[in-house]
C-alpha positions in Angstrom: 4.9 22.4 -16.3 4.1 25.9 -15.1 3.5 27.6 -11.8 0.0 29.1 -11.6 -1.6 31.6 -9.2 -3.9 29.6 -7.0 -6.3 32.5 -6.8 -6.9 32.3 -10.5 -7.8 28.6 -10.4 -10.7 26.5 -9.1 -8.5 25.4 -6.3 -8.2 28.9 -4.7 -10.3 28.1 -1.6 -8.7 24.6 -1.1 -5.2 26.1 -1.4 -6.0 28.6 1.3 -7.6 26.1 3.6 -5.3 23.1 3.2 -1.8 24.1 2.4 -1.0 24.8 6.0 -3.0 21.9 7.4 -0.8 19.4 9.5 -2.5 16.5 7.7 -3.9 17.6 4.3 -4.2 14.1 2.9 -7.4 12.1 2.5 -7.7 8.4 1.8 -10.6 6.7 0.1 -11.2 2.9 -0.3 -13.0 1.2 -3.1 -13.5 -2.4 -4.1 -13.1 -2.9 -7.8 -14.3 -5.7 -10.1 -11.1 -6.6 -11.9 -12.4 -9.8 -13.6 -11.9 -8.4 -17.0 -8.3 -7.4 -16.3 -7.5 -10.9 -15.0 -9.0 -12.5 -18.1 -7.2 -10.2 -20.5 -3.9 -10.6 -18.6 -4.1 -14.4 -18.9 -5.4 -14.4 -22.5 -3.0 -11.8 -23.9 0.1 -12.4 -21.7 0.0 -8.9 -20.4 1.0 -8.0 -16.8 -1.9 -7.4 -14.6 -0.1 -4.6 -12.8 0.6 -2.9 -16.1 -3.1 -3.0 -17.1 -4.0 -1.5 -13.7 -1.5 1.3 -14.1 -2.8 2.1 -17.6 -6.4 2.1 -16.4 -5.4 4.4 -13.6 -3.8 6.8 -16.1 -6.9 6.7 -18.3 -9.2 7.4 -15.4 -7.1 10.2 -14.1 -6.8 11.8 -17.5 -10.5 12.6 -17.5 -10.3 14.5 -14.2 -8.7 18.0 -14.7 -7.7 18.3 -11.0 -5.0 15.6 -11.6 -3.1 18.1 -13.8 -2.4 20.5 -10.9 -0.4 19.6 -7.8 0.9 21.6 -4.8 4.7 21.4 -4.8 6.3 23.1 -1.8 4.4 26.4 -1.4 3.5 26.6 -5.1 0.7 25.2 -7.3 2.0 23.6 -10.4 0.1 22.9 -13.6 1.2 19.9 -15.7 0.6 19.0 -19.3 1.2 15.3 -18.9 0.6 12.5 -16.5 2.7 9.5 -15.5 2.1 6.5 -13.3 4.8 5.3 -10.9 5.3 1.6 -10.2 7.4 0.2 -7.4 9.9 -2.3 -8.7 11.9 -5.0 -6.9 15.5 -4.5 -8.1 18.3 -7.0 -8.6 19.6 -6.3 -5.0 16.2 -7.4 -3.6 15.3 -3.8 -2.6 12.7 -1.5 -4.1 13.0 1.3 -6.6 10.4 3.6 -8.1 9.8 3.8 -11.8 7.7 6.6 -13.5 6.1 5.5 -16.7 4.7 8.3 -19.0 1.0 7.8 -19.6 -0.1 7.2 -23.2 -3.6 6.6 -24.4 -2.1 3.9 -26.6 -2.0 0.8 -24.5 0.6 -0.9 -26.7 2.9 2.1 -26.3 2.3 2.2 -22.5 3.1 -1.5 -22.3 6.3 -1.1 -24.2 7.4 1.8 -21.9 6.3 -0.1 -18.8 8.3 -3.2 -19.7 11.4 -1.2 -20.8 11.5 1.2 -17.9 10.7 -1.3 -15.1 13.4 -3.6 -16.5 15.9 -0.8 -16.6 15.0 0.3 -13.1 15.3 -3.2 -11.7 18.8 -3.7 -13.3 20.2 -0.3 -12.5 18.8 -0.1 -8.9 18.2 3.6 -9.7 14.8 5.4 -9.5 13.4 6.5 -12.8 11.8 9.9 -12.1 9.9 12.1 -14.5 9.9 15.7 -13.1 7.9 17.1 -16.0 4.8 15.0 -15.4 2.2 14.9 -12.6 3.0 11.5 -11.2 0.4 9.1 -9.7 2.1 6.8 -7.3 1.1 3.1 -7.0 2.3 0.2 -4.8 1.1 -3.3 -5.6 1.5 -5.9 -2.8 0.3 -8.7 -4.9 1.6 -11.5 -2.7 -0.6 -10.5 0.2 -4.3 -10.1 0.9 -4.8 -6.7 2.5 -8.0 -4.8 3.3 -6.5 -1.4 2.7 -3.6 0.9 3.5 -3.3 4.5 4.5 -0.1 6.2 3.1 2.3 8.1 5.2 2.3 11.9 4.7 5.9 13.0 4.6 5.2 16.7 3.8 7.6 16.4 0.9 5.6 14.5 -1.8 2.0 15.5 -2.3 1.3 13.2 -5.2 -1.8 11.1 -5.3 -1.1 7.5 -4.4 -2.9 4.1 -4.8 -2.1 0.9 -3.0 -3.6 -2.6 -3.5 -2.8 -6.2 -2.6 -3.8 -9.5 -4.0 -7.1 -9.8 -5.8 -9.7 -12.1 -4.4 -12.2 -14.6 -5.8 -15.9 -14.0 -5.2 -18.0 -16.6 -7.0 -17.2 -15.9 -10.7 -15.7 -12.5 -10.1 -12.2 -11.2 -9.2 -12.3 -8.3 -6.8 -9.6 -5.9 -5.6 -9.7 -3.3 -2.8 -7.6 -0.2 -3.5 -6.8 2.7 -1.3 -6.5 6.2 -2.9 -4.6 8.9 -1.0 -4.7 12.5 -2.3 -3.9 16.0 -1.2 -7.0 18.1 -0.4 -5.5 21.1 -2.1 -5.3 19.2 -5.4 -8.9 17.8 -5.3 -12.0 17.4 -3.2 -13.8 14.2 -2.3 -16.1 14.5 -5.3 -13.2 14.6 -7.7 -11.6 11.6 -6.0 -14.9 9.7 -6.1 -15.3 10.5 -9.8 -11.8 9.2 -10.5 -12.5 5.9 -8.7 -15.7 5.5 -10.7 -13.8 6.3 -13.9 -11.3 3.6 -12.9 -13.9 1.0 -12.6 -15.4 2.0 -15.9 -12.0 1.9 -17.7 -11.4 -1.6 -16.3 -14.8 -2.9 -17.5 -14.5 -1.6 -21.0 -10.9 -2.4 -21.6 -10.4 -3.8 -25.1 -7.1 -5.2 -26.3 
């Protein structure tokens, strides 16, 4: 990762406008058709949450704005992405686990299973500081219509939250919320990412 001069990037105007804003985060909501993920999860014995995380990484990898993030007062450019999963640890609390994104689903699945197990057993967060991390939180036991993340002023990372998927006739649908820092991307970039996410879900092949 390297620090870049905001004035020499496409985010120059956004950096000037939004870095000092008291609330620079935006949240979008989108209802996804996750029928294919549910089917593959059941047929192949793969975790639904892992498949969601991989599709998120795939969708983000096609949007160049995901590779830059405001950190403190700096704009940092990253070479790699990671997806963070929230894990229930052996003490019944939660820990965060960053999984490096790989285009190879089998490799991502291996890393996901290994690292989430390690995090659950150690009760220690697994952080990857050399990657631009996309946060996720899956509240799969509950049906929720959406969630707006809290802006702490410390972490500017993009973040997705979802609950339990729902049945609609023959489909399985899932509403996700996507929070992002306006310095990192604009609404059009966020919308493109969410469209990419739906496309990645529908064309997933295992």
